[in-house]
C-alpha positions, 0 to 999 in steps of 0.5 A, a space after each residue: 123798755 124802761 125798767 121799773 119797780 114800785 116801793 109801797 106798803 099800801 096794797 090798794 095803791 100798788 095794785 092800781 099803779 101796777 094796772 096803769 104801768 102795765 098798760 104802757 108798752 114802753 115800761 117793764 114793771 119788774 117787781 113791787 116791794 113793801 120793804 124798801 131794803 129788799 128793793 135795793 138788791 133789785 135796784 143794783 142788780 137789774 139796772 132799774 131806770 124808774 122807781 115809784 116810791 112811798 115816803 111814809 113807810 114805817 121805820 124807813 127814811 125815804 129821803 135818805 133812800 132817795 139820796 143814796 140812789 144812782 143819779 140816773 134813776 128817775 124817782 117818782 114819789 107817791 104819797 098822802 102827804 103834800 108837805 113832803 113835796 118841797 124836800 123831795 124836789 130838793 133831792 131832784 125827784 122827777 115828780 110827786 104824786 098825791 094819793 089817791 092816784 088818778 090816770 090823768 095825773 099819772 100820764 102827766 108823770 109818764 110824759 115827764 119821764 119821757 122828756 127827761 130822757 129824750 125818749 120817743 115812745 111809739 105811742 105818742 104821734 107827732 102833732 102840729 103846734 097846739 092852739 085854740 080859737 077864741 071869739 074876740 069881738 065878732 072874730 074867731 082868733 087863733 091863739 097858740 098855746 105856747 104864746 099864752 102867759 096867763 089868763 085872768 077872769 074879769 066878771 063874765 069875761 076872760 083876759 088872755 095875756 099873750 106875748 104878742 098882745 091881750 085878748 078879751 073874750 066872753 068866756 069863763 076861766 073854768 071852761 077855758 082852762 079845761 080845754 088847755 093842755 094840763 101839762 102846761 097850764 094850771 089854775 092857781 087862783 079863782 081868777 087866774 090860770 097860768 102857763 107853767 113854762 112861762 113862770 119865772 119865779 115863785 115866792 110865797 103865794 106869788 108867781 112871777 111871769 116876767 113883770 106880771 105878779 100873780 097871786 096863788 090862792 090858798 087852796 091851790 098852793 100845794 099843787 102849784 108848788 109841785 107843778 112848778 118846782 118839778 
């Protein structure tokens, strides 16, 4: 069991997050706190492993609080403010959730927690190597997700750039992206979806995947930085 607390003064957010955590067999939610200083006693005495914390609580320096936590605690920030994300990740928080919270995004965070501690929850069954079938010319071609570098929209077609080659298919970027695993793929531009594990660098509004430079659209930049840096 992963011993967990929530630190947030937003009652609505707390109640929704509680409902999500309580559905997980592998998490034990010990308490919730609107006062971060009261939470410290529980952090120390109860061997807390996971903390969900809001940075914007009045009269509270959330960054300083995180900086002084034991290194083995997994910290997930929950916030209305996207601009805090870069500084938070510099403190090596595990994830950064933007309010209002959603269940799909929350489950992505839970997956990251499991991976970070090599945890093997009974609720996640083993699966075969994930893949997708794509119509190329007149054939249905099997493409493994872990071979894809990025996908580019070209008019009524998409170009799927993989390690072993390039495939052109009559499809839309939106439709194709929807069917990809959200943990590993991210729409970063109206014309591009990228494989997050394949990113080699991020500079300004440009992503590098090997020798490929991919632009990041203005409306996608905040989510892109959060997803890649984490």
